[in-house]
C-alpha positions in Angstrom: 120.2 113.5 94.7 116.7 114.5 93.8 114.8 112.3 91.3 111.2 113.3 90.4 110.5 109.8 90.1 112.1 108.3 93.3 111.4 108.8 97.0 114.5 109.1 99.2 113.8 107.8 102.9 116.1 108.9 105.8 118.8 106.0 105.0 119.1 107.4 101.3 117.1 104.5 99.9 115.5 105.6 96.6 112.3 104.0 95.7 110.2 104.5 92.4 107.0 106.6 93.3 104.9 104.1 91.4 106.1 101.1 93.5 105.2 102.8 96.9 101.6 103.9 95.1 102.5 107.9 95.5 100.5 108.3 92.1 97.5 106.5 92.7 94.9 108.2 95.1 93.3 106.2 97.8 95.9 103.1 97.6 98.1 101.9 100.5 100.1 105.1 100.8 96.7 107.0 101.6 96.2 105.0 104.5 99.6 104.5 106.1 101.2 107.6 107.7 104.8 106.7 107.1 104.3 106.1 103.5 101.7 109.0 102.9 104.1 111.5 104.7 107.0 110.3 102.4 105.0 110.9 99.4 104.0 114.4 100.8 107.3 115.3 101.5 108.4 113.9 97.5 105.7 116.3 96.1 106.7 119.3 98.3 110.3 118.7 97.0 108.9 118.2 93.3 107.5 121.7 93.3 110.7 123.6 93.8 113.6 121.1 93.6 115.7 120.7 90.6 116.6 117.1 89.6 120.4 116.1 91.1 119.9 118.5 94.1 121.1 116.7 97.2 117.9 116.0 99.4 117.3 114.0 102.6 114.6 111.8 103.4 112.5 112.7 106.7 112.7 110.8 109.7 110.4 108.1 110.1 106.8 108.3 111.4 105.8 105.9 114.4 102.8 104.0 113.0 101.9 100.3 112.3 105.1 99.7 110.5 107.2 101.0 112.8 107.9 97.2 114.5 109.3 96.1 111.0 111.5 99.1 111.1 112.6 98.4 114.3 113.5 94.8 113.6 115.3 95.8 110.6 117.6 98.4 112.5 118.3 95.7 115.1 119.2 93.1 112.6 121.9 95.6 111.3 123.1 96.3 114.6 123.6 92.7 115.5 125.6 92.3 112.4 129.3 91.5 113.1 130.5 94.0 110.5 131.8 91.5 108.1 128.6 90.1 106.6 125.0 90.8 106.7 122.4 88.6 105.1 118.5 89.3 105.3 115.7 87.3 104.0 112.2 88.9 103.4 109.2 86.9 103.1 106.3 88.2 101.5 108.9 90.9 100.1 107.0 92.9 97.4 109.8 95.2 96.5 112.0 94.3 99.6 111.6 97.4 101.7 112.6 95.8 105.0 115.5 93.9 103.7 116.7 97.2 101.9 116.6 99.3 105.0 118.3 96.7 107.1 121.2 96.6 104.5 121.2 100.5 104.1 121.6 100.6 108.0 124.3 97.8 108.0 126.1 99.6 105.3 126.1 103.0 107.3 127.3 101.2 110.3 130.0 99.5 108.5 130.8 100.5 104.9 132.7 97.6 103.9 130.5 95.1 104.9 129.4 92.2 102.5 125.7 92.3 101.9 123.3 89.4 100.5 119.7 90.2 100.7 117.0 87.3 99.7 113.4 88.3 99.0 110.6 86.1 98.3 107.0 86.9 97.2 104.4 84.8 95.9 103.7 87.4 93.1 105.9 87.1 90.2 105.0 90.5 89.1 106.3 92.2 92.2 109.9 90.8 92.5 112.7 91.3 90.2 114.7 88.5 89.4 
């Protein structure tokens, strides 16, 4: 469902817009096509979509983050369907581990998922 404070990607993952810098001009999202287009899509939705309305994220843009996405999806495909474990180093808010887990869950709805995110900045990673 649409949340004015969250981006929704094509895997159904919701990310707070403040985490992906959508509200800050000239930051990371402004120079990263995949993030930029996600923010633009969100802004368009915000103009004419009521909170709670079902929305879909856009398919990913091919940019320099595409290899990370490919690795995340390949990890999900390699799962045996019973358990999926991902460790993301330099995790920030864990976008690649979350995408891998979401893909694994779509392939295997009852899979046991364990994620670990490691980041040197304690402000960026939740407990």
